[in-house]
LUMLO-500483 format. One record per residue: x, y, z of N, C-alpha, C in turn. Coordinates in steps of 0.2 Angstrom, whole numbers, plus 5000, padded with zeros to 4 digits. Example, Ala and Ser with C-alpha at 12.3 -4.5 7.8 and 13.67 -1.06 7.14 Angstrom:
BEGIN
n.px;n.py;n.pz;ca.px;ca.py;ca.pz;c.px;c.py;c.pz
5066;4972;5039;5062;4978;5039;5066;4984;5039
5064;4989;5035;5068;4995;5036;5064;5000;5039
// end
This chain:
BEGIN
n.px;n.py;n.pz;ca.px;ca.py;ca.pz;c.px;c.py;c.pz
5019;4925;4336;5015;4929;4331;5020;4935;4329
5023;4938;4334;5028;4943;4333;5033;4942;4328
5036;4936;4328;5041;4933;4323;5038;4933;4316
5032;4930;4316;5029;4929;4309;5027;4936;4306
5025;4941;4310;5024;4948;4308;5030;4951;4305
5035;4950;4309;5042;4953;4307;5044;4950;4301
5043;4943;4300;5045;4939;4294;5042;4942;4288
5035;4943;4289;5031;4945;4283;5033;4953;4281
5035;4957;4286;5036;4964;4285;5043;4964;4282
5048;4960;4283;5054;4961;4280;5054;4958;4273
5050;4954;4272;5050;4951;4265;5045;4955;4260
5041;4959;4263;5036;4962;4259;5038;4969;4255
5045;4971;4257;5047;4977;4254;5049;4975;4246
5048;4980;4242;5050;4979;4235;5056;4984;4233
5059;4983;4228;5065;4987;4226;5063;4994;4224
5056;4995;4223;5054;5002;4221;5055;5007;4226
5055;5005;4233;5055;5010;4238;5062;5011;4241
5067;5007;4238;5074;5007;4241;5078;5012;4238
5082;5016;4242;5086;5021;4239;5092;5018;4236
5094;5020;4230;5100;5017;4227;5107;5019;4230
5112;5015;4229;5118;5017;4231;5122;5020;4225
5124;5026;4226;5127;5030;4220;5134;5028;4219
5137;5030;4213;5143;5027;4211;5149;5029;4216
5148;5034;4220;5154;5036;4224;5153;5033;4231
5148;5029;4232;5146;5026;4239;5148;5019;4239
5149;5016;4245;5151;5009;4246;5147;5006;4251
5147;5000;4252;5144;4996;4257;5148;4991;4260
5149;4990;4266;5152;4985;4270;5148;4981;4274
5148;4974;4273;5144;4970;4277;5148;4967;4283
5147;4968;4289;5151;4966;4295;5149;4959;4296
5154;4954;4298;5152;4947;4299;5148;4946;4305
5142;4943;4304;5138;4941;4310;5137;4933;4310
5133;4931;4315;5131;4924;4315;5124;4923;4316
5121;4918;4312;5114;4916;4313;5113;4911;4319
5107;4911;4322;5106;4907;4327;5099;4904;4326
5098;4898;4329;5091;4894;4328;5087;4897;4334
5081;4898;4333;5076;4901;4338;5070;4897;4338
5065;4899;4342;5059;4895;4343;5055;4895;4336
5051;4890;4336;5046;4889;4330;5050;4887;4324
5056;4884;4325;5060;4881;4319;5063;4886;4314
5065;4892;4316;5067;4897;4312;5075;4899;4313
5078;4901;4308;5085;4904;4309;5084;4911;4309
5087;4914;4314;5088;4922;4314;5094;4924;4311
5094;4928;4306;5100;4930;4302;5100;4938;4304
5105;4940;4308;5106;4947;4309;5111;4950;4303
5109;4955;4300;5113;4958;4295;5115;4965;4297
5121;4966;4297;5124;4972;4299;5128;4975;4293
5126;4981;4291;5129;4984;4285;5131;4991;4287
5135;4994;4283;5138;5001;4284;5138;5004;4277
5135;5010;4276;5135;5013;4269;5139;5020;4270
5144;5021;4266;5148;5027;4267;5150;5029;4260
5153;5035;4260;5156;5038;4254;5163;5041;4256
5168;5040;4252;5174;5042;4252;5175;5048;4247
5176;5054;4250;5177;5060;4245;5185;5061;4246
5189;5058;4241;5196;5058;4242;5198;5065;4241
5195;5069;4236;5198;5076;4235;5195;5082;4238
5190;5080;4242;5186;5086;4245;5191;5090;4250
5190;5096;4250;5194;5101;4254;5193;5099;4262
5187;5098;4264;5185;5096;4271;5189;5090;4273
5189;5085;4268;5192;5079;4270;5200;5080;4271
5203;5083;4266;5210;5084;4267;5212;5088;4273
5207;5093;4275;5208;5097;4281;5208;5093;4287
5203;5089;4287;5201;5084;4293;5207;5080;4294
5210;5077;4288;5215;5072;4289;5222;5076;4292
5222;5082;4289;5228;5086;4292;5228;5088;4299
5222;5089;4301;5220;5091;4309;5222;5085;4313
5219;5079;4310;5220;5073;4314;5227;5071;4314
5231;5072;4309;5238;5070;4308;5242;5074;4313
5240;5081;4313;5244;5085;4318;5243;5084;4325
5236;5082;4327;5235;5080;4333;5238;5073;4336
5239;5068;4331;5242;5062;4333;5250;5063;4333
5252;5068;4329;5259;5070;4330;5261;5073;4337
5256;5077;4340;5257;5079;4346;5257;5073;4351
5254;5068;4350;5253;5062;4354;5259;5057;4353
5263;5059;4349;5269;5054;4348;5271;5052;4341
5267;5053;4336;5269;5051;4329;5273;5057;4326
5276;5055;4321;5280;5060;4317;5278;5061;4310
5281;5065;4306;5279;5067;4299;5279;5061;4295
5284;5057;4296;5285;5051;4292;5279;5046;4293
5277;5045;4300;5272;5041;4302;5265;5043;4298
5264;5050;4299;5257;5052;4296;5257;5053;4289
5263;5052;4285;5263;5052;4278;5264;5045;4275
5264;5040;4279;5264;5033;4277;5258;5030;4274
5259;5025;4270;5253;5022;4266;5248;5019;4271
5251;5016;4276;5246;5013;4281;5242;5018;4285
5245;5024;4287;5242;5029;4290;5236;5032;4286
5238;5033;4280;5233;5036;4275;5227;5032;4274
5228;5025;4273;5223;5020;4272;5219;5019;4278
5222;5019;4284;5218;5018;4290;5214;5024;4292
5217;5030;4292;5214;5036;4294;5208;5038;4290
5208;5036;4283;5202;5038;4279;5195;5035;4281
5195;5030;4285;5189;5027;4287;5186;5031;4293
5190;5035;4296;5187;5040;4301;5185;5046;4298
5186;5047;4291;5184;5053;4288;5179;5052;4282
5176;5046;4282;5171;5045;4276;5165;5048;4278
5161;5050;4273;5154;5053;4275;5149;5047;4275
5147;5046;4282;5142;5040;4283;5136;5042;4280
5133;5037;4277;5126;5039;4273;5120;5036;4277
5116;5040;4279;5110;5038;4282;5104;5038;4278
5099;5035;4280;5092;5034;4276;5094;5031;4269
5098;5026;4269;5099;5021;4263;5096;5015;4265
5093;5012;4259;5090;5005;4260;5093;5001;4254
5094;4994;4256;5096;4989;4252;5092;4983;4252
5092;4979;4246;5089;4973;4246;5095;4968;4245
5095;4962;4248;5100;4957;4247;5098;4950;4245
5103;4946;4242;5102;4939;4241;5106;4935;4246
5103;4929;4248;5107;4925;4252;5109;4918;4248
5115;4916;4248;5117;4911;4244;5114;4904;4247
5113;4899;4243;5111;4893;4245;5104;4893;4248
5100;4899;4248;5094;4899;4251;5089;4902;4246
5085;4898;4244;5080;4900;4239;5074;4904;4242
5073;4910;4240;5068;4915;4243;5063;4917;4238
5057;4918;4239;5052;4920;4234;5054;4928;4233
5055;4932;4238;5057;4939;4237;5063;4940;4241
5068;4943;4238;5074;4945;4242;5072;4950;4247
5075;4949;4253;5073;4954;4259;5076;4960;4258
5073;4965;4260;5075;4972;4261;5078;4973;4268
5083;4977;4269;5086;4978;4275;5083;4985;4278
5084;4986;4284;5082;4992;4287;5086;4998;4285
5084;5004;4284;5088;5009;4282;5093;5011;4287
5098;5014;4284;5104;5016;4289;5103;5022;4293
5106;5022;4299;5105;5028;4303;5110;5033;4301
5111;5039;4305;5115;5044;4303;5123;5042;4303
5124;5037;4307;5131;5034;4307;5133;5030;4301
5128;5029;4296;5129;5024;4291;5128;5017;4292
5126;5015;4298;5125;5008;4300;5118;5006;4301
5117;5000;4300;5110;4997;4301;5110;4990;4302
5106;4987;4307;5106;4980;4308;5099;4978;4307
5098;4973;4303;5092;4970;4302;5092;4963;4304
5086;4960;4305;5085;4953;4307;5080;4950;4302
5082;4944;4299;5079;4941;4294;5077;4934;4297
5071;4931;4296;5069;4925;4299;5068;4920;4293
5071;4914;4293;5070;4909;4288;5069;4903;4291
5065;4898;4288;5064;4892;4290;5070;4888;4291
5071;4884;4297;5077;4880;4299;5077;4874;4294
5083;4874;4291;5085;4868;4286;5092;4865;4288
5092;4859;4290;5098;4856;4291;5103;4856;4286
5101;4856;4279;5105;4855;4274;5109;4861;4273
5108;4867;4277;5112;4873;4276;5118;4872;4280
5119;4867;4285;5125;4866;4289;5131;4866;4285
5131;4861;4280;5138;4861;4276;5141;4867;4274
5137;4872;4273;5140;4879;4270;5143;4883;4276
5140;4882;4282;5142;4886;4288;5142;4893;4287
5145;4896;4281;5145;4903;4280;5140;4904;4274
5135;4908;4275;5131;4910;4270;5133;4917;4267
5133;4917;4261;5136;4923;4257;5130;4928;4256
5131;4934;4257;5126;4940;4256;5128;4943;4250
5124;4945;4246;5125;4949;4240;5120;4955;4239
5122;4961;4237;5117;4966;4236;5113;4964;4230
5107;4966;4230;5102;4964;4225;5100;4970;4221
5104;4972;4216;5102;4979;4212;5103;4985;4217
5100;4990;4216;5100;4996;4220;5107;5000;4220
5111;4998;4216;5118;5001;4216;5119;5004;4209
5123;5009;4209;5124;5012;4202;5129;5007;4198
5127;5007;4192;5131;5003;4187;5131;4995;4189
5126;4993;4193;5125;4986;4195;5131;4984;4199
5134;4988;4203;5140;4985;4207;5137;4981;4212
5141;4976;4214;5139;4971;4219;5143;4972;4225
5140;4971;4231;5144;4971;4238;5142;4965;4241
5147;4962;4245;5147;4955;4247;5148;4955;4255
5145;4950;4258;5146;4949;4265;5145;4942;4267
5145;4940;4273;5144;4933;4276;5141;4933;4282
5137;4928;4283;5134;4926;4290;5135;4919;4291
5138;4918;4297;5140;4911;4299;5134;4908;4303
5133;4901;4301;5127;4897;4304;5130;4894;4310
5127;4895;4315;5130;4892;4322;5124;4888;4325
5125;4882;4326;5119;4878;4328;5118;4879;4336
5113;4876;4338;5111;4878;4345;5115;4875;4350
5119;4870;4349;5124;4867;4354;5131;4867;4351
5136;4868;4355;5143;4868;4352;5148;4871;4357
5153;4873;4354;5159;4876;4358;5160;4883;4354
5160;4888;4358;5162;4895;4355;5168;4898;4359
5172;4902;4355;5177;4906;4358;5175;4913;4358
5175;4917;4363;5175;4924;4363;5182;4927;4365
5184;4931;4360;5191;4933;4360;5192;4940;4360
5196;4943;4364;5198;4950;4363;5203;4951;4357
5205;4957;4355;5209;4957;4349;5216;4960;4351
5216;4967;4354;5222;4970;4355;5226;4967;4361
5232;4965;4360;5237;4962;4364;5234;4955;4366
5229;4952;4363;5227;4945;4364;5229;4941;4357
5226;4944;4352;5228;4940;4345;5233;4945;4341
5233;4951;4343;5237;4956;4339;5241;4960;4344
5248;4961;4343;5252;4965;4347;5250;4973;4346
5248;4976;4351;5246;4983;4351;5249;4987;4356
5252;4984;4361;5256;4988;4367;5251;4993;4370
5245;4991;4372;5240;4996;4375;5243;5000;4381
5248;4997;4384;5250;5000;4390;5255;5006;4389
5257;5006;4382;5262;5012;4380;5258;5016;4375
5255;5021;4376;5251;5025;4372;5254;5027;4365
5261;5029;4365;5264;5030;4359;5265;5024;4355
5267;5019;4358;5267;5013;4354;5261;5010;4351
5256;5011;4355;5249;5010;4353;5247;5013;4347
5248;5020;4347;5246;5024;4341;5249;5021;4335
5256;5020;4336;5259;5017;4330;5257;5011;4327
5255;5006;4332;5253;5000;4330;5246;5000;4327
5242;5005;4329;5235;5006;4327;5235;5009;4320
5239;5014;4319;5239;5018;4313;5244;5017;4308
5250;5015;4310;5256;5015;4306;5259;5008;4304
5261;5005;4309;5264;4998;4308;5260;4993;4305
5263;4988;4302;5259;4982;4300;5257;4978;4306
5251;4976;4306;5249;4972;4312;5253;4966;4313
5255;4964;4319;5259;4959;4321;5255;4954;4325
5255;4947;4324;5252;4942;4328;5255;4942;4334
5251;4939;4339;5254;4937;4346;5257;4930;4345
5263;4930;4347;5266;4923;4346;5263;4917;4349
5262;4912;4345;5258;4906;4347;5251;4906;4347
5248;4912;4346;5240;4912;4347;5237;4909;4340
5240;4911;4334;5237;4908;4328;5236;4900;4329
5241;4897;4331;5241;4889;4332;5236;4887;4337
5236;4891;4343;5231;4889;4348;5224;4890;4345
5222;4895;4341;5216;4896;4338;5214;4891;4333
5219;4889;4329;5218;4884;4324;5216;4877;4327
5220;4876;4333;5218;4869;4337;5211;4869;4340
5209;4875;4342;5202;4876;4344;5197;4875;4338
5199;4878;4333;5195;4877;4327;5194;4869;4325
5200;4866;4325;5200;4859;4324;5195;4855;4329
5194;4858;4335;5189;4855;4339;5182;4856;4338
5181;4860;4333;5174;4862;4331;5172;4869;4334
5176;4873;4336;5174;4879;4339;5172;4884;4334
5167;4889;4337;5165;4895;4333;5168;4901;4336
5170;4906;4332;5174;4912;4335;5170;4918;4335
5170;4922;4340;5168;4929;4341;5173;4933;4343
5175;4938;4339;5180;4943;4341;5177;4949;4344
5178;4951;4350;5175;4957;4353;5180;4962;4355
5180;4968;4353;5185;4973;4355;5181;4980;4356
5184;4984;4360;5182;4991;4361;5185;4996;4356
5188;4993;4351;5191;4997;4345;5185;5000;4341
5186;5005;4337;5181;5008;4333;5180;5004;4327
5173;5004;4324;5172;5001;4318;5176;5003;4312
5179;5009;4312;5183;5012;4307;5189;5007;4306
5191;5003;4311;5197;4999;4310;5195;4992;4307
5189;4991;4306;5187;4985;4303;5190;4983;4296
5191;4988;4292;5194;4986;4285;5201;4984;4285
5205;4986;4290;5211;4983;4291;5212;4977;4296
5207;4977;4300;5207;4971;4305;5205;4965;4301
5200;4965;4297;5197;4959;4294;5202;4955;4290
5206;4958;4286;5211;4954;4282;5217;4951;4287
5218;4954;4292;5223;4952;4297;5220;4946;4300
5214;4946;4303;5211;4940;4306;5210;4934;4301
5208;4936;4295;5207;4930;4290;5213;4927;4289
5218;4931;4288;5225;4928;4286;5228;4923;4292
5227;4925;4298;5230;4922;4304;5226;4918;4308
5219;4919;4308;5215;4916;4313;5209;4913;4310
5205;4909;4313;5199;4907;4311;5194;4912;4310
5190;4912;4304;5185;4917;4303;5180;4917;4309
5177;4922;4310;5172;4923;4315;5168;4929;4315
5163;4930;4319;5160;4937;4320;5165;4942;4323
5164;4948;4321;5168;4954;4324;5163;4959;4326
5164;4961;4333;5160;4966;4336;5165;4972;4338
5164;4977;4335;5168;4983;4337;5163;4989;4340
5166;4995;4341;5162;5000;4344;5161;5006;4340
5155;5009;4340;5153;5014;4336;5157;5020;4339
5159;5024;4334;5163;5030;4335;5162;5035;4330
5159;5041;4331;5158;5046;4327;5158;5053;4330
5162;5057;4327;5163;5064;4330;5157;5068;4331
5152;5067;4326;5146;5071;4326;5140;5069;4331
5141;5064;4335;5135;5062;4339;5138;5059;4346
5134;5057;4350;5135;5055;4357;5140;5049;4357
5141;5045;4352;5146;5040;4352;5153;5042;4353
5154;5048;4352;5161;5051;4353;5162;5052;4360
5158;5054;4364;5159;5055;4371;5159;5048;4375
5154;5043;4372;5154;5037;4375;5160;5033;4374
5163;5034;4369;5169;5030;4367;5175;5031;4372
5175;5037;4375;5181;5038;4380;5179;5036;4387
5173;5033;4388;5171;5030;4394;5174;5023;4395
5174;5020;4401;5176;5013;4402;5173;5008;4397
5178;5004;4394;5175;4999;4390;5172;4993;4393
5173;4992;4400;5170;4986;4403;5163;4985;4402
5159;4990;4403;5152;4990;4402;5150;4988;4395
5153;4991;4390;5152;4989;4383;5154;4982;4382
5159;4979;4384;5161;4972;4382;5157;4967;4386
5155;4969;4392;5151;4965;4396;5144;4964;4392
5141;4970;4390;5135;4970;4386;5135;4965;4380
5141;4966;4376;5141;4963;4370;5143;4955;4371
5147;4953;4376;5148;4946;4377;5142;4943;4380
5138;4947;4384;5132;4944;4387;5127;4942;4381
5127;4947;4377;5122;4946;4371;5124;4940;4367
5130;4938;4366;5132;4932;4362;5130;4926;4366
5131;4926;4373;5130;4920;4377;5122;4919;4377
5118;4924;4377;5111;4923;4377;5108;4921;4371
5112;4922;4365;5110;4920;4359;5111;4912;4358
5116;4910;4362;5118;4903;4361;5118;4900;4368
5113;4899;4371;5113;4897;4378;5115;4890;4380
5115;4886;4375;5117;4879;4375;5124;4878;4373
5128;4883;4372;5135;4883;4370;5139;4883;4376
5145;4879;4376;5151;4880;4380;5155;4886;4378
5158;4890;4382;5162;4896;4380;5169;4896;4383
5173;4897;4379;5180;4899;4381;5181;4906;4380
5183;4910;4385;5184;4917;4385;5192;4918;4385
5194;4922;4380;5202;4923;4379;5203;4930;4379
5208;4933;4383;5209;4940;4384;5216;4941;4386
5218;4947;4389;5224;4948;4391;5224;4952;4398
5230;4953;4401;5230;4957;4407;5231;4964;4406
5232;4967;4400;5234;4974;4398;5228;4979;4401
5222;4977;4400;5217;4981;4402;5212;4978;4407
5206;4977;4405;5201;4974;4410;5198;4968;4409
5201;4964;4404;5198;4957;4402;5197;4953;4408
5202;4953;4413;5201;4948;4419;5194;4950;4423
5193;4956;4424;5187;4958;4428;5181;4957;4424
5181;4958;4417;5176;4957;4413;5174;4950;4413
5179;4946;4412;5177;4938;4412;5175;4935;4418
5178;4938;4424;5176;4936;4430;5168;4938;4431
5166;4944;4429;5159;4946;4429;5155;4941;4425
5157;4939;4419;5153;4935;4415;5153;4928;4418
5158;4926;4421;5157;4919;4424;5152;4919;4430
5152;4925;4433;5147;4925;4439;5140;4925;4436
5139;4928;4430;5132;4928;4427;5130;4921;4424
5135;4918;4421;5134;4912;4417;5139;4906;4419
5139;4904;4425;5144;4899;4427;5143;4892;4423
5137;4891;4421;5137;4884;4418;5138;4884;4411
5139;4890;4408;5141;4891;4401;5149;4891;4400
5152;4894;4405;5159;4895;4404;5164;4889;4405
5167;4887;4400;5171;4881;4401;5178;4883;4403
5181;4889;4401;5187;4891;4402;5188;4898;4401
5193;4901;4405;5195;4908;4405;5202;4908;4404
5205;4910;4398;5212;4911;4397;5214;4918;4397
5219;4920;4401;5221;4927;4401;5229;4927;4399
5231;4930;4394;5238;4931;4392;5241;4936;4397
5246;4935;4400;5249;4940;4405;5254;4944;4401
5252;4951;4401;5256;4956;4397;5261;4959;4402
5267;4959;4400;5273;4961;4404;5271;4969;4406
5272;4971;4412;5271;4978;4414;5263;4980;4415
5259;4974;4416;5252;4975;4417;5251;4979;4424
5246;4983;4424;5244;4986;4430;5242;4982;4436
5241;4975;4434;5239;4970;4439;5244;4965;4439
5246;4963;4445;5251;4957;4446;5247;4950;4445
5251;4945;4445;5248;4938;4444;5245;4937;4451
5247;4939;4456;5244;4938;4463;5237;4942;4463
5237;4948;4460;5231;4952;4459;5226;4948;4455
5228;4945;4450;5224;4941;4445;5221;4936;4449
5224;4933;4453;5222;4927;4458;5216;4930;4462
5216;4936;4464;5211;4939;4468;5205;4940;4464
5206;4943;4458;5201;4944;4453;5197;4938;4452
5200;4932;4451;5197;4926;4450;5196;4921;4456
5195;4924;4462;5194;4921;4468;5188;4917;4468
5183;4919;4464;5176;4916;4464;5175;4911;4458
5181;4911;4454;5181;4906;4448;5185;4900;4450
5182;4894;4449;5186;4888;4450;5193;4888;4447
5198;4885;4450;5205;4885;4447;5205;4881;4441
5201;4877;4440;5201;4873;4434;5198;4876;4428
5195;4882;4429;5192;4886;4424;5197;4892;4422
5200;4896;4426;5204;4901;4425;5211;4899;4424
5214;4902;4419;5221;4900;4417;5225;4907;4415
5230;4909;4419;5234;4915;4417;5241;4912;4414
5242;4914;4408;5248;4911;4404;5252;4916;4401
5258;4914;4400;5263;4919;4397;5264;4916;4390
5264;4909;4389;5265;4906;4383;5259;4902;4381
5256;4903;4375;5250;4899;4373;5252;4891;4372
5258;4890;4372;5260;4882;4371;5259;4879;4378
5258;4883;4383;5257;4880;4390;5249;4877;4391
5245;4880;4386;5238;4878;4387;5236;4871;4384
5233;4867;4388;5231;4861;4386;5224;4861;4384
5222;4859;4378;5215;4859;4376;5212;4853;4377
5206;4853;4381;5203;4846;4382;5198;4845;4377
// end
């Protein structure tokens, strides 16, 4: 009954009560995945972010200058903070996040009597809505359903996103990002800052081929990182170019609220929470967890295995030179994980996909 009420509630909104997106504002839809649930329904989570970039505002220019000077103290130089990459990536930390905004959307390949309205955005500009639709097998060939804003924008501008259809059974990969699929040098804070804000992103050697092999096996992908959502605009094209498309889960970060303080706490609890949520949404899936030894992926994945031993097919840890933990230390972390499940590797080519 609760699902039916929610279904009717989401579909009963009309355009007349939705706040339009003005010409200086933009919308980003973050990639999510739909799952099949009870009573023959698809659950579509829609995550969107409404923002405004005020390029010439005095406050924005002052904020960028303050951030640039702070990062220079941390190891960047004037050339770094004046680079094109730096200006493009830092601007997402300075946008004006727009709260109390509402949108309606269209879903490709899915005929709907009324286009669903999304929840209004919070003060951080983000909102997550859940839409329930009848299960139809004919949707499978599309795998990715396109989202399109339905009016409500100045000059009839359109914003687009995607939701991946993932069936109830299958193989899924949950992957870290930094130093797993992208060289970040997390252990060297000066290099880390450069790799985040200045340098072109670099692939981890051999990982794109490994991920493409997993895709050929029919795997679905979930990228989970403790990096802030503000890096999504630069991470998305990197992932799409080199790796299979998948959902992306990043961390909320905003100077004006409690997320700022939470961001500097350990990422272990955060990643365990997000990975647990994925596994619970697809309880009949087999999962491969891929990470690295640079931070806490081994402990996180050992914890996840303890909770879901029947779901975890493999744990693959890329060993990062100079890690705080030795290979023998990793063996201790995985002492309660069967040796045929955990694999610490230096070269992706050494991994045999079954």
